[in-house]
PQR file with spaces between the fields and no chain letter, atoms N, CA, C, O and H, PARSE charges and radii, in Angstrom:
ATOM       1  N    MET     1      68.180  162.073  107.520 -0.4000 1.5000
ATOM       2  CA   MET     1      68.528  162.936  106.407 -0.0000 2.0000
ATOM       3  C    MET     1      69.320  162.171  105.346  0.5500 1.7000
ATOM       4  O    MET     1      69.070  162.343  104.153 -0.5500 1.4000
ATOM       5  N    SER     2      70.253  161.346  105.753 -0.4000 1.5000
ATOM       6  CA   SER     2      71.050  160.605  104.774 -0.0000 2.0000
ATOM       7  C    SER     2      70.196  159.613  103.991  0.5500 1.7000
ATOM       8  O    SER     2      70.493  159.314  102.835 -0.5500 1.4000
ATOM       9  H    SER     2      70.456  161.206  106.722  0.4000 1.0000
ATOM      10  N    ASP     3      69.132  159.100  104.620 -0.4000 1.5000
ATOM      11  CA   ASP     3      68.235  158.179  103.923 -0.0000 2.0000
ATOM      12  C    ASP     3      67.519  158.895  102.772  0.5500 1.7000
ATOM      13  O    ASP     3      67.359  158.332  101.689 -0.5500 1.4000
ATOM      14  H    ASP     3      68.890  159.343  105.559  0.4000 1.0000
ATOM      15  N    VAL     4      67.102  160.109  103.008 -0.4000 1.5000
ATOM      16  CA   VAL     4      66.446  160.904  101.963 -0.0000 2.0000
ATOM      17  C    VAL     4      67.434  161.182  100.832  0.5500 1.7000
ATOM      18  O    VAL     4      67.085  161.088   99.655 -0.5500 1.4000
ATOM      19  H    VAL     4      67.231  160.566  103.887  0.4000 1.0000
ATOM      20  N    TYR     5      68.645  161.520  101.193 -0.4000 1.5000
ATOM      21  CA   TYR     5      69.680  161.802  100.201 -0.0000 2.0000
ATOM      22  C    TYR     5      69.993  160.557   99.369  0.5500 1.7000
ATOM      23  O    TYR     5      70.164  160.657   98.154 -0.5500 1.4000
ATOM      24  H    TYR     5      68.928  161.597  102.149  0.4000 1.0000
ATOM      25  N    GLN     6      70.066  159.411   99.995 -0.4000 1.5000
ATOM      26  CA   GLN     6      70.320  158.158   99.277 -0.0000 2.0000
ATOM      27  C    GLN     6      69.193  157.859   98.289  0.5500 1.7000
ATOM      28  O    GLN     6      69.450  157.452   97.156 -0.5500 1.4000
ATOM      29  H    GLN     6      69.927  159.330  100.982  0.4000 1.0000
ATOM      30  N    LYS     7      67.960  158.059   98.714 -0.4000 1.5000
ATOM      31  CA   LYS     7      66.827  157.833   97.810 -0.0000 2.0000
ATOM      32  C    LYS     7      66.868  158.801   96.635  0.5500 1.7000
ATOM      33  O    LYS     7      66.561  158.435   95.501 -0.5500 1.4000
ATOM      34  H    LYS     7      67.752  158.390   99.634  0.4000 1.0000
ATOM      35  N    PHE     8      67.247  160.029   96.921 -0.4000 1.5000
ATOM      36  CA   PHE     8      67.390  161.020   95.864 -0.0000 2.0000
ATOM      37  C    PHE     8      68.424  160.559   94.834  0.5500 1.7000
ATOM      38  O    PHE     8      68.176  160.621   93.630 -0.5500 1.4000
ATOM      39  H    PHE     8      67.496  160.326   97.843  0.4000 1.0000
ATOM      40  N    LEU     9      69.576  160.102   95.308 -0.4000 1.5000
ATOM      41  CA   LEU     9      70.627  159.636   94.409 -0.0000 2.0000
ATOM      42  C    LEU     9      70.167  158.455   93.569  0.5500 1.7000
ATOM      43  O    LEU     9      70.419  158.408   92.365 -0.5500 1.4000
ATOM      44  H    LEU     9      69.777  160.052   96.287  0.4000 1.0000
ATOM      45  N    ILE    10      69.506  157.519   94.191 -0.4000 1.5000
ATOM      46  CA   ILE    10      69.017  156.339   93.476 -0.0000 2.0000
ATOM      47  C    ILE    10      68.006  156.751   92.418  0.5500 1.7000
ATOM      48  O    ILE    10      68.066  156.284   91.280 -0.5500 1.4000
ATOM      49  H    ILE    10      69.301  157.557   95.169  0.4000 1.0000
ATOM      50  N    TYR    11      67.084  157.618   92.786 -0.4000 1.5000
ATOM      51  CA   TYR    11      66.024  158.034   91.867 -0.0000 2.0000
ATOM      52  C    TYR    11      66.580  158.770   90.649  0.5500 1.7000
ATOM      53  O    TYR    11      66.192  158.473   89.519 -0.5500 1.4000
ATOM      54  H    TYR    11      67.035  157.998   93.710  0.4000 1.0000
ATOM      55  N    PHE    12      67.474  159.713   90.865 -0.4000 1.5000
ATOM      56  CA   PHE    12      67.953  160.555   89.784 -0.0000 2.0000
ATOM      57  C    PHE    12      69.113  159.964   89.003  0.5500 1.7000
ATOM      58  O    PHE    12      69.467  160.493   87.950 -0.5500 1.4000
ATOM      59  H    PHE    12      67.789  159.954   91.783  0.4000 1.0000
ATOM      60  N    GLN    13      69.709  158.900   89.477 -0.4000 1.5000
ATOM      61  CA   GLN    13      70.835  158.327   88.749 -0.0000 2.0000
ATOM      62  C    GLN    13      70.504  156.998   88.092  0.5500 1.7000
ATOM      63  O    GLN    13      71.402  156.324   87.587 -0.5500 1.4000
ATOM      64  H    GLN    13      69.422  158.470   90.333  0.4000 1.0000
ATOM      65  N    LEU    14      69.258  156.611   88.087 -0.4000 1.5000
ATOM      66  CA   LEU    14      68.871  155.401   87.371 -0.0000 2.0000
ATOM      67  C    LEU    14      69.055  155.629   85.876  0.5500 1.7000
ATOM      68  O    LEU    14      68.671  156.678   85.358 -0.5500 1.4000
ATOM      69  H    LEU    14      68.528  157.158   88.497  0.4000 1.0000
ATOM      70  N    SER    15      69.629  154.674   85.190 -0.4000 1.5000
ATOM      71  CA   SER    15      69.954  154.867   83.775 -0.0000 2.0000
ATOM      72  C    SER    15      68.715  155.000   82.896  0.5500 1.7000
ATOM      73  O    SER    15      68.786  155.605   81.826 -0.5500 1.4000
ATOM      74  H    SER    15      69.942  153.822   85.610  0.4000 1.0000
ATOM      75  N    ARG    16      67.592  154.452   83.321 -0.4000 1.5000
ATOM      76  CA   ARG    16      66.383  154.514   82.495 -0.0000 2.0000
ATOM      77  C    ARG    16      65.455  155.651   82.916  0.5500 1.7000
ATOM      78  O    ARG    16      64.356  155.788   82.378 -0.5500 1.4000
ATOM      79  H    ARG    16      67.534  153.960   84.190  0.4000 1.0000
ATOM      80  N    HIS    17      65.884  156.444   83.851 -0.4000 1.5000
ATOM      81  CA   HIS    17      65.049  157.547   84.322 -0.0000 2.0000
ATOM      82  C    HIS    17      64.943  158.611   83.230  0.5500 1.7000
ATOM      83  O    HIS    17      65.907  158.846   82.502 -0.5500 1.4000
ATOM      84  H    HIS    17      66.776  156.333   84.288  0.4000 1.0000
ATOM      85  N    VAL    18      63.799  159.247   83.111 -0.4000 1.5000
ATOM      86  CA   VAL    18      63.549  160.218   82.035 -0.0000 2.0000
ATOM      87  C    VAL    18      64.534  161.383   82.071  0.5500 1.7000
ATOM      88  O    VAL    18      64.847  161.941   81.020 -0.5500 1.4000
ATOM      89  H    VAL    18      63.016  159.057   83.702  0.4000 1.0000
ATOM      90  N    ARG    19      65.021  161.760   83.221 -0.4000 1.5000
ATOM      91  CA   ARG    19      65.949  162.880   83.297 -0.0000 2.0000
ATOM      92  C    ARG    19      67.331  162.523   82.749  0.5500 1.7000
ATOM      93  O    ARG    19      68.150  163.411   82.517 -0.5500 1.4000
ATOM      94  H    ARG    19      64.767  161.307   84.075  0.4000 1.0000
ATOM      95  N    ASN    20      67.592  161.255   82.543 -0.4000 1.5000
ATOM      96  CA   ASN    20      68.884  160.844   82.012 -0.0000 2.0000
ATOM      97  C    ASN    20      68.841  160.484   80.539  0.5500 1.7000
ATOM      98  O    ASN    20      69.867  160.124   79.963 -0.5500 1.4000
ATOM      99  H    ASN    20      66.926  160.533   82.730  0.4000 1.0000
ATOM     100  N    GLU    21      67.689  160.572   79.926 -0.4000 1.5000
ATOM     101  CA   GLU    21      67.584  160.248   78.511 -0.0000 2.0000
ATOM     102  C    GLU    21      67.975  161.457   77.672  0.5500 1.7000
ATOM     103  O    GLU    21      67.508  162.569   77.922 -0.5500 1.4000
ATOM     104  H    GLU    21      66.855  160.864   80.394  0.4000 1.0000
ATOM     105  N    LYS    22      68.816  161.245   76.693 -0.4000 1.5000
ATOM     106  CA   LYS    22      69.318  162.352   75.876 -0.0000 2.0000
ATOM     107  C    LYS    22      68.232  162.990   75.021  0.5500 1.7000
ATOM     108  O    LYS    22      68.312  164.179   74.711 -0.5500 1.4000
ATOM     109  H    LYS    22      69.195  160.342   76.489  0.4000 1.0000
ATOM     110  N    SER    23      67.232  162.231   74.641 -0.4000 1.5000
ATOM     111  CA   SER    23      66.165  162.773   73.799 -0.0000 2.0000
ATOM     112  C    SER    23      65.110  163.532   74.597  0.5500 1.7000
ATOM     113  O    SER    23      64.239  164.182   74.018 -0.5500 1.4000
ATOM     114  H    SER    23      67.167  161.265   74.893  0.4000 1.0000
ATOM     115  N    SER    24      65.185  163.452   75.891 -0.4000 1.5000
ATOM     116  CA   SER    24      64.192  164.086   76.746 -0.0000 2.0000
ATOM     117  C    SER    24      64.395  165.596   76.772  0.5500 1.7000
ATOM     118  O    SER    24      65.528  166.075   76.718 -0.5500 1.4000
ATOM     119  H    SER    24      65.892  162.924   76.361  0.4000 1.0000
ATOM     120  N    LYS    25      63.305  166.338   76.853 -0.4000 1.5000
ATOM     121  CA   LYS    25      63.367  167.795   76.948 -0.0000 2.0000
ATOM     122  C    LYS    25      63.385  168.259   78.405  0.5500 1.7000
ATOM     123  O    LYS    25      63.412  169.458   78.679 -0.5500 1.4000
ATOM     124  H    LYS    25      62.385  165.948   76.897  0.4000 1.0000
ATOM     125  N    VAL    26      63.371  167.322   79.318 -0.4000 1.5000
ATOM     126  CA   VAL    26      63.352  167.646   80.743 -0.0000 2.0000
ATOM     127  C    VAL    26      64.754  168.087   81.148  0.5500 1.7000
ATOM     128  O    VAL    26      65.748  167.567   80.642 -0.5500 1.4000
ATOM     129  H    VAL    26      63.349  166.347   79.096  0.4000 1.0000
ATOM     130  N    TYR    27      64.825  169.046   82.059 -0.4000 1.5000
ATOM     131  CA   TYR    27      66.123  169.471   82.564 -0.0000 2.0000
ATOM     132  C    TYR    27      66.869  168.298   83.170  0.5500 1.7000
ATOM     133  O    TYR    27      66.276  167.421   83.799 -0.5500 1.4000
ATOM     134  H    TYR    27      64.017  169.469   82.470  0.4000 1.0000
ATOM     135  N    LYS    28      68.176  168.294   82.972 -0.4000 1.5000
ATOM     136  CA   LYS    28      69.004  167.234   83.539 -0.0000 2.0000
ATOM     137  C    LYS    28      69.728  167.779   84.762  0.5500 1.7000
ATOM     138  O    LYS    28      70.163  168.930   84.790 -0.5500 1.4000
ATOM     139  H    LYS    28      68.658  169.006   82.461  0.4000 1.0000
ATOM     140  N    TYR    29      69.841  166.948   85.743 -0.4000 1.5000
ATOM     141  CA   TYR    29      70.509  167.316   86.975 -0.0000 2.0000
ATOM     142  C    TYR    29      71.626  166.327   87.239  0.5500 1.7000
ATOM     143  O    TYR    29      71.531  165.162   86.851 -0.5500 1.4000
ATOM     144  H    TYR    29      69.487  166.013   85.721  0.4000 1.0000
ATOM     145  N    PHE    30      72.659  166.769   87.878 -0.4000 1.5000
ATOM     146  CA   PHE    30      73.680  165.831   88.302 -0.0000 2.0000
ATOM     147  C    PHE    30      74.212  166.266   89.656  0.5500 1.7000
ATOM     148  O    PHE    30      74.090  167.425   90.053 -0.5500 1.4000
ATOM     149  H    PHE    30      72.736  167.715   88.193  0.4000 1.0000
ATOM     150  N    ILE    31      74.797  165.319   90.345 -0.4000 1.5000
ATOM     151  CA   ILE    31      75.354  165.596   91.662 -0.0000 2.0000
ATOM     152  C    ILE    31      76.785  166.070   91.460  0.5500 1.7000
ATOM     153  O    ILE    31      77.600  165.360   90.871 -0.5500 1.4000
ATOM     154  H    ILE    31      74.897  164.378   90.022  0.4000 1.0000
ATOM     155  N    SER    32      77.088  167.250   91.938 -0.4000 1.5000
ATOM     156  CA   SER    32      78.453  167.741   91.816 -0.0000 2.0000
ATOM     157  C    SER    32      79.157  167.561   93.146  0.5500 1.7000
ATOM     158  O    SER    32      78.707  168.053   94.180 -0.5500 1.4000
ATOM     159  H    SER    32      76.426  167.827   92.416  0.4000 1.0000
ATOM     160  N    ASN    33      80.244  166.863   93.100 -0.4000 1.5000
ATOM     161  CA   ASN    33      81.067  166.639   94.278 -0.0000 2.0000
ATOM     162  C    ASN    33      80.240  166.051   95.419  0.5500 1.7000
ATOM     163  O    ASN    33      80.171  166.629   96.503 -0.5500 1.4000
ATOM     164  H    ASN    33      80.609  166.463   92.259  0.4000 1.0000
ATOM     165  N    SER    34      79.632  164.938   95.180 -0.4000 1.5000
ATOM     166  CA   SER    34      78.681  164.364   96.136 -0.0000 2.0000
ATOM     167  C    SER    34      79.320  163.914   97.441  0.5500 1.7000
ATOM     168  O    SER    34      78.619  163.747   98.440 -0.5500 1.4000
ATOM     169  H    SER    34      79.688  164.468   94.299  0.4000 1.0000
ATOM     170  N    PHE    35      80.632  163.714   97.457 -0.4000 1.5000
ATOM     171  CA   PHE    35      81.276  163.283   98.695 -0.0000 2.0000
ATOM     172  C    PHE    35      81.521  164.451   99.648  0.5500 1.7000
ATOM     173  O    PHE    35      81.511  164.274  100.866 -0.5500 1.4000
ATOM     174  H    PHE    35      81.201  163.850   96.646  0.4000 1.0000
ATOM     175  N    ASN    36      81.737  165.624   99.102 -0.4000 1.5000
ATOM     176  CA   ASN    36      82.025  166.783   99.944 -0.0000 2.0000
ATOM     177  C    ASN    36      80.803  167.649  100.227  0.5500 1.7000
ATOM     178  O    ASN    36      80.739  168.332  101.249 -0.5500 1.4000
ATOM     179  H    ASN    36      81.745  165.768   98.113  0.4000 1.0000
ATOM     180  N    SER    37      79.848  167.615   99.328 -0.4000 1.5000
ATOM     181  CA   SER    37      78.651  168.424   99.535 -0.0000 2.0000
ATOM     182  C    SER    37      77.480  167.747   98.852  0.5500 1.7000
ATOM     183  O    SER    37      77.650  166.764   98.131 -0.5500 1.4000
ATOM     184  H    SER    37      79.900  167.060   98.497  0.4000 1.0000
ATOM     185  N    SER    38      76.316  168.268   99.080 -0.4000 1.5000
ATOM     186  CA   SER    38      75.126  167.669   98.467 -0.0000 2.0000
ATOM     187  C    SER    38      74.494  168.635   97.468  0.5500 1.7000
ATOM     188  O    SER    38      73.270  168.723   97.374 -0.5500 1.4000
ATOM     189  H    SER    38      76.178  169.066   99.666  0.4000 1.0000
ATOM     190  N    LYS    39      75.316  169.347   96.734 -0.4000 1.5000
ATOM     191  CA   LYS    39      74.808  170.302   95.753 -0.0000 2.0000
ATOM     192  C    LYS    39      74.230  169.573   94.546  0.5500 1.7000
ATOM     193  O    LYS    39      74.782  168.581   94.070 -0.5500 1.4000
ATOM     194  H    LYS    39      76.310  169.275   96.810  0.4000 1.0000
ATOM     195  N    VAL    40      73.139  170.077   94.082 -0.4000 1.5000
ATOM     196  CA   VAL    40      72.552  169.590   92.839 -0.0000 2.0000
ATOM     197  C    VAL    40      72.627  170.738   91.851  0.5500 1.7000
ATOM     198  O    VAL    40      72.185  171.850   92.139 -0.5500 1.4000
ATOM     199  H    VAL    40      72.690  170.883   94.469  0.4000 1.0000
ATOM     200  N    GLU    41      73.181  170.465   90.705 -0.4000 1.5000
ATOM     201  CA   GLU    41      73.431  171.526   89.750 -0.0000 2.0000
ATOM     202  C    GLU    41      72.589  171.311   88.498  0.5500 1.7000
ATOM     203  O    GLU    41      72.518  170.203   87.967 -0.5500 1.4000
ATOM     204  H    GLU    41      73.540  169.561   90.471  0.4000 1.0000
ATOM     205  N    ASN    42      71.962  172.368   88.040 -0.4000 1.5000
ATOM     206  CA   ASN    42      71.155  172.322   86.827 -0.0000 2.0000
ATOM     207  C    ASN    42      72.046  172.758   85.668  0.5500 1.7000
ATOM     208  O    ASN    42      72.316  173.948   85.503 -0.5500 1.4000
ATOM     209  H    ASN    42      72.020  173.269   88.471  0.4000 1.0000
ATOM     210  N    ILE    43      72.503  171.796   84.864 -0.4000 1.5000
ATOM     211  CA   ILE    43      73.467  172.120   83.816 -0.0000 2.0000
ATOM     212  C    ILE    43      72.849  172.908   82.668  0.5500 1.7000
ATOM     213  O    ILE    43      73.552  173.674   82.009 -0.5500 1.4000
ATOM     214  H    ILE    43      72.284  170.829   84.998  0.4000 1.0000
ATOM     215  N    HIS    44      71.560  172.743   82.412 -0.4000 1.5000
ATOM     216  CA   HIS    44      70.917  173.519   81.352 -0.0000 2.0000
ATOM     217  C    HIS    44      70.829  174.991   81.740  0.5500 1.7000
ATOM     218  O    HIS    44      71.055  175.866   80.905 -0.5500 1.4000
ATOM     219  H    HIS    44      70.989  172.121   82.948  0.4000 1.0000
ATOM     220  N    ARG    45      70.509  175.263   82.973 -0.4000 1.5000
ATOM     221  CA   ARG    45      70.430  176.657   83.432 -0.0000 2.0000
ATOM     222  C    ARG    45      71.809  177.301   83.397  0.5500 1.7000
ATOM     223  O    ARG    45      71.943  178.480   83.067 -0.5500 1.4000
ATOM     224  H    ARG    45      70.325  174.552   83.652  0.4000 1.0000
ATOM     225  N    LYS    46      72.812  176.538   83.731 -0.4000 1.5000
ATOM     226  CA   LYS    46      74.177  177.049   83.691 -0.0000 2.0000
ATOM     227  C    LYS    46      74.549  177.433   82.257  0.5500 1.7000
ATOM     228  O    LYS    46      75.180  178.466   82.032 -0.5500 1.4000
ATOM     229  H    LYS    46      72.703  175.581   83.999  0.4000 1.0000
ATOM     230  N    ASN    47      74.161  176.607   81.300 -0.4000 1.5000
ATOM     231  CA   ASN    47      74.416  176.913   79.891 -0.0000 2.0000
ATOM     232  C    ASN    47      73.632  178.134   79.433  0.5500 1.7000
ATOM     233  O    ASN    47      74.153  178.950   78.673 -0.5500 1.4000
ATOM     234  H    ASN    47      73.648  175.768   81.483  0.4000 1.0000
ATOM     235  N    GLN    48      72.392  178.271   79.883 -0.4000 1.5000
ATOM     236  CA   GLN    48      71.586  179.434   79.520 -0.0000 2.0000
ATOM     237  C    GLN    48      72.230  180.717   80.026  0.5500 1.7000
ATOM     238  O    GLN    48      72.300  181.707   79.297 -0.5500 1.4000
ATOM     239  H    GLN    48      71.970  177.607   80.501  0.4000 1.0000
ATOM     240  N    LYS    49      72.694  180.705   81.253 -0.4000 1.5000
ATOM     241  CA   LYS    49      73.346  181.883   81.818 -0.0000 2.0000
ATOM     242  C    LYS    49      74.607  182.221   81.035  0.5500 1.7000
ATOM     243  O    LYS    49      74.884  183.385   80.746 -0.5500 1.4000
ATOM     244  H    LYS    49      72.636  179.900   81.845  0.4000 1.0000
ATOM     245  N    ASN    50      75.356  181.193   80.702 -0.4000 1.5000
ATOM     246  CA   ASN    50      76.600  181.404   79.981 -0.0000 2.0000
ATOM     247  C    ASN    50      76.346  181.982   78.589  0.5500 1.7000
ATOM     248  O    ASN    50      77.099  182.846   78.141 -0.5500 1.4000
ATOM     249  H    ASN    50      75.131  180.247   80.937  0.4000 1.0000
ATOM     250  N    LEU    51      75.313  181.527   77.905 -0.4000 1.5000
ATOM     251  CA   LEU    51      75.003  182.019   76.565 -0.0000 2.0000
ATOM     252  C    LEU    51      74.525  183.467   76.571  0.5500 1.7000
ATOM     253  O    LEU    51      74.658  184.169   75.569 -0.5500 1.4000
ATOM     254  H    LEU    51      74.702  180.825   78.269  0.4000 1.0000
ATOM     255  N    SER    52      73.979  183.910   77.675 -0.4000 1.5000
ATOM     256  CA   SER    52      73.478  185.278   77.750 -0.0000 2.0000
ATOM     257  C    SER    52      74.593  186.299   77.992  0.5500 1.7000
ATOM     258  O    SER    52      74.354  187.503   77.895 -0.5500 1.4000
ATOM     259  H    SER    52      73.871  183.339   78.489  0.4000 1.0000
ATOM     260  N    LYS    53      75.791  185.841   78.301 -0.4000 1.5000
ATOM     261  CA   LYS    53      76.910  186.749   78.555 -0.0000 2.0000
ATOM     262  C    LYS    53      77.567  187.162   77.244  0.5500 1.7000
ATOM     263  O    LYS    53      77.378  186.531   76.204 -0.5500 1.4000
ATOM     264  H    LYS    53      75.984  184.863   78.379  0.4000 1.0000
ATOM     265  N    LEU    54      78.334  188.226   77.322 -0.4000 1.5000
ATOM     266  CA   LEU    54      79.130  188.638   76.171 -0.0000 2.0000
ATOM     267  C    LEU    54      80.196  187.584   75.903  0.5500 1.7000
ATOM     268  O    LEU    54      80.601  186.856   76.809 -0.5500 1.4000
ATOM     269  H    LEU    54      78.488  188.738   78.167  0.4000 1.0000
ATOM     270  N    SER    55      80.641  187.508   74.670 -0.4000 1.5000
ATOM     271  CA   SER    55      81.567  186.433   74.290 -0.0000 2.0000
ATOM     272  C    SER    55      82.860  186.442   75.109  0.5500 1.7000
ATOM     273  O    SER    55      83.391  185.377   75.422 -0.5500 1.4000
ATOM     274  H    SER    55      80.312  188.100   73.934  0.4000 1.0000
ATOM     275  N    GLU    56      83.373  187.616   75.460 -0.4000 1.5000
ATOM     276  CA   GLU    56      84.617  187.655   76.242 -0.0000 2.0000
ATOM     277  C    GLU    56      84.397  187.283   77.714  0.5500 1.7000
ATOM     278  O    GLU    56      85.351  186.949   78.416 -0.5500 1.4000
ATOM     279  H    GLU    56      82.942  188.481   75.205  0.4000 1.0000
ATOM     280  N    ASP    57      83.147  187.340   78.179 -0.4000 1.5000
ATOM     281  CA   ASP    57      82.842  186.990   79.565 -0.0000 2.0000
ATOM     282  C    ASP    57      82.442  185.534   79.743  0.5500 1.7000
ATOM     283  O    ASP    57      82.315  185.060   80.871 -0.5500 1.4000
ATOM     284  H    ASP    57      82.372  187.611   77.609  0.4000 1.0000
ATOM     285  N    LYS    58      82.244  184.822   78.643 -0.4000 1.5000
ATOM     286  CA   LYS    58      81.807  183.427   78.739 -0.0000 2.0000
ATOM     287  C    LYS    58      82.920  182.568   79.303  0.5500 1.7000
ATOM     288  O    LYS    58      84.103  182.854   79.116 -0.5500 1.4000
ATOM     289  H    LYS    58      82.348  185.207   77.726  0.4000 1.0000
ATOM     290  N    ARG    59      82.529  181.520   79.990 -0.4000 1.5000
ATOM     291  CA   ARG    59      83.516  180.598   80.532 -0.0000 2.0000
ATOM     292  C    ARG    59      83.217  179.194   80.033  0.5500 1.7000
ATOM     293  O    ARG    59      82.101  178.895   79.609 -0.5500 1.4000
ATOM     294  H    ARG    59      81.568  181.288   80.142  0.4000 1.0000
ATOM     295  N    GLN    60      84.207  178.357   80.089 -0.4000 1.5000
ATOM     296  CA   GLN    60      84.031  176.968   79.688 -0.0000 2.0000
ATOM     297  C    GLN    60      83.267  176.230   80.765  0.5500 1.7000
ATOM     298  O    GLN    60      83.558  176.374   81.952 -0.5500 1.4000
ATOM     299  H    GLN    60      85.113  178.600   80.434  0.4000 1.0000
ATOM     300  N    ILE    61      82.285  175.435   80.349 -0.4000 1.5000
ATOM     301  CA   ILE    61      81.478  174.664   81.302 -0.0000 2.0000
ATOM     302  C    ILE    61      81.852  173.211   81.192  0.5500 1.7000
ATOM     303  O    ILE    61      81.296  172.375   81.905 -0.5500 1.4000
ATOM     304  H    ILE    61      82.049  175.319   79.384  0.4000 1.0000
């Protein structure tokens, strides 16, 4: 299992990978708290959810 996770990290954190290019329209992913958990967070979806809330319910991302 850790081998798969390591390959995942290498693949998604390469600096030239399309998901890391700022001009790319592809969703960007990042590892949140990779030492304590293996959560992958979609930051664009988080922003979409936040924008759909009322202004007083929005939180800082």
